[in-house]
N, C-alpha and C positions, 0 to 999 in steps of 0.2 A: 663655622661658615662655609669653608671649602668644600665640605662634602655635599652641600646643597647644590652646587655647580657642577658636579661630576657629569660627564657624558654617559648616557646610558649605553652599555654595550650593544653592538649590532648583532641581531640574529644571524645565524649561518646564511639564511637565505638573503638577507639584507647585505651581508658581506660580498656574496656572488653578484648580486644586482649592482653593486657599486663597483666592483671589479670590472664587470662587463662595461659599464659606462666610461670608466677609465681607460679600458683597453681600446674602446671605440675612439675616445679623444686622442690618445696616443698615436693610434694607427693613422689618424686623419692629420695630425698636426706636427708630428716630429720632422717631416720633411721641409717644413715651411722655414725659409730663411727670411726672417723679418726683424722688426726693431727689438731692442733689449727687453722691453716690457713682454712681449710675446715669449721670448726665450725664457724669461723668469717664470711666467705662467706655466710653460711646458715643464720646466724642472720642479715646480710645485706639484703639478699633476703626476709626474713621474715617480716623485717621493712618495705621494700618497698611494700610488699604485703598488710600489714596492712594499709599502706597509700592509695594505689589504691582502697581498699575496702571502705574506708571512703570516698574517692572522688566519687565513684559511688553511695553511699548513699545520698551525697550532690546533685548529679544530680536529683536523684529520689525525694528527700524530699525538696530540697532547703536549704537555710542557713539563718542566721539572716539578711543577707544583701539583699537576693533575693528569689524570689518564683522559684519553678521548672519550667524549660521551657518544653512545651509539645512536641516540636519537638526533643529536646535532650533526652527526657525520651523515646520517641518511637525509636530513633537511639539506645540508650543503650539497650532496650528491645529486638529488632530485632537481634543485635549482640550476645546478652547473650544467645538466643535460637538457633542461627544459628548453632553453634557448641556445644559441650557438656560442656559449662562453668558451667551450672547449676549442672550437675552431679559431675563435679570436685570440686566444692565449697562444696557440700554436703559431699563427701567422705573425704575431707581435714578438715572439720570443727574441728575434734578432735585435730588437730596439732596447731590451732590457739589459740591466747590469748583470754581472756574474752571479751576485747573490740572488736576485730576483729570478734568474734562470734555474739556479739550483733548487729554490724553493718551488718553482713551477713543475720542474721535472719530478720532484717528491710528491707534489700533489696529484699530477697525472698517473704516476705509479699506483698511488694509493687508491685513486678513483676506479682503476680496473678491478679492483677486489671488493668495492663497496657494493652492498646489495640494498635494493629498495624493494619492499614487499617480496623478499627472497629471490629477486632477479638481479643478474649483473647487468645494469642498463648500460654500462660503458661499451659492452659487447654489442647491444642492439644499436646504439648510437654509431658506432664505428662501422657496422654492418651497412647503415644507411648513409655513411659518409666516407666511403673507402678512399675517396679521392685525398683525403688527409694524409693517407700513407704516401701518396705521390709526393706530397710536400716534405714530410719528415725524412723519408729515404733519400730524395734528392738533395737534402741538406747536407749530405756527405761532401757535396761539391763545394761547399762554402766553409773554409778551414775555421772561421771565427765561430761557427755555430754547429759544427759537425758533431761535436762530442755530446752536445745537448740533444740534438735530434736522434743521435744514435741510442742515446739512453732511452729516449721516448719510444723509438721504433721497437726496441726489445721488450718493453712493456706492453706495446699494443699487440705484438704478434704472439702473445700468450693466448690469445683468443684464436681458436682453430679457424673461424671463417676469415679472419684478417690474414692469418698464416697462409691459408689457401690462396687468397687474393694476391699476396705479395710473390708467393712461389710460382704462380701461374701467370704473372705479369712480366713485362719487359724489364722490370727492376732486377730480376735475377741475373741478366746479363750484365747489368751495371756493377753489381757486386763484384764481379770479377775484376773490373777496372778499379773500383774503390779499394780492393784488397792490395793493389799495387801502388797505393798512395806513398809517396816519399817521406810524408810526415808519420814517424813511427807511432805516435800516439793515435792519430786518425785510423791508420792500417789496423793497428791492434783492437781498436774499438770496432771496426768493420768486421774483424774476424769474430768479435764476441757477438755482434748481432747476427752473423752469417752462421748460426748454429745450424747450417743448411741440412747437413746430412742426418743429424740426430733428429730434427723436427721432420725432415722428409721421410725418414725411415718409419718413425713413430706414427705420424699423422696421415701420410699419403701412401707410401708404398706398402705399408701393411694394413691399409684401410680395408674395411669389409665392403665398401662401396665399389662396384665395378667401374664406374664412370671416373671416379677419383683415382683409382689404382691405375687405370689405363692411361690417363692424362699424365699422371705423375712419372711413370716409367718412361713414356714417350718424351717428356720434357728432359728428364734426367739424361736419357741417351742423346738427345740433340745437344745439350750442353757439354757433356763430356766427350763427344766426338768432334767438337769444334776445336781446332788446332789452338786457337787463341787461349783455350782453357787447359792446356796441356798439363801445367804444374799441378792445377787443382785435380784433374783426372788421376794423376799419378797418387795423390794423397788418397783419393778415394779407393782406388783399386789395391791399396796397400793394406786395406782393413778386412779381416777375416769375417767380421760381424756383417760388413756390406755385402760380401760375397755370398754369405749364408742366405741373406734376404733375397738376393738375386736367383740363388738356386732354388729357393721355395717359389719364387714367381714363375720359374721355368715350369713348374709343376701346376701351374693354374689351368683351370679347365678351358679358360678362353684362349683361343690360338692367337689373337691379336696381341694380348698380354705376354703370352709366351714368346712370340716373335720379337716384340719390343725389348723384353728381357734379355733374350739372347744377344742382342747388340750391345747391351752393357755388359754381360757375363763374359763375352769374348775378350774384353779389355783386361779382366783379370788373367786371363790365360796368356794374353799376348804380352803381358808386363815382363820385361826382360830382368827386373830386379823384384821378383816376388819375395815377400817375407817368407822365412821358413815355414810358418804355420799355414800359410796359404798353400805352399807347394806339398807340404805334408797331407793336407786334406785331399788335395786333387790326386795324389799318388794313391793314397789309402782308398779312394773311391774311384779309382781309375776304371775298372771293368764296368761298374754301374753306369758311370758317364759315358763311356764309349757306347754301350747298349742303348742308353737313352737318346744320345744324338744320332745313332744308327736308325732309330725309329722316328725321330724327329722330322716331319715332312711339313709342307705347306699345301694348301688346296690348290694353289696356282703355281706353276713353274717359276722359280726365281733363281737365276743363274748366280747372282751375287751372294745370295743367302747360302746356295749350295757350296760355293767356293769358300765362304767364310766358315762354314760349317766343317769342311774338310780340314781346313786350316787348324781349326780349334781341336779336332780329333787327333790330328798329327802331333800338335803341340802336347796335348795331354798324354798321348802314347810314348813320347820321348822324354817326359819328365823323370827326373831322378831326384830322390830326397836323400839328404845325408843322414836323416834321422830315421831309425827304424820304428815303425809304429809299436806302440807299447800299449799296456793296460790304461796308460794315462791318456791315451788318444780316444778313449771310447766316447767321450762326448761328442768329439768331431765327427766320428763315424756315425753316431746315432743321429745326429742333426742333419746329415747330408745324404745318407744312404738311401732315404725314402725317395729320392729323385727318380728313381726307376720304376716307382710304382706308377 
């Protein structure tokens, strides 16, 4: 007889609809300080919400007994983004317990890769709701929710359009503050999110789009030349790969990009604690670099640029390397010598 009264399992779409209703309820009522009956009701609804979030995670990831079903995943994804369930979940996260936060983070991570009719609809949703990144990145300012929002940030910035929004927003300067958080776990999480230079190099500085490349190198220069970011600047200019990218940008056909790139490249030369590999490349390519800068002029006179260029040329001319270039250095020479072209 028990089998006759079993509750019919909810479909993926029904799970999302119920979750959305519970999120709305929790968001509206958890701040209420009322009679114990109300408090008990809230606790019951919170428990139900935790349950539906767990069930959604199981749909997307499967369980010990079964693998995730592609059709069920697609249904859940479509309903999740059909209305603002994503936003509701993000803004309600601080009110959930640790288990529900962890499950929610897993759900959000999985949804970034789910396709509906071959399309990543999470990407389109975030493009239309970029203000959500303002919420999750600012979450680093709340120690109770920082790690959860940090994990969500990393998942969302996998989409190039979202990464561009963050990189070109005021949030980039905030990251330099967040990196100095005295809480080791939070600071480490910020650093993980701040895959700034890797993402910046691969998605923006080496972009085929003139507009993207121009804005990216300008923003990079502004941030690295800010005294408040000196420690990050030193880390950046200690990378040979970063220097190679800037040297390639110096060869760009657009003079504005070349000019902005020069203001970053000069930091590599001015660094008084250059790693040996950077010094070796500069010394090996000394003559080509000096010829390049001798011919590097602007259309309009710019005294500061000329002074900076002269300083860079002097520094390169005076460089000494303890390592003699050998056949092992051929890759370095090949990757940079074309700057004179």
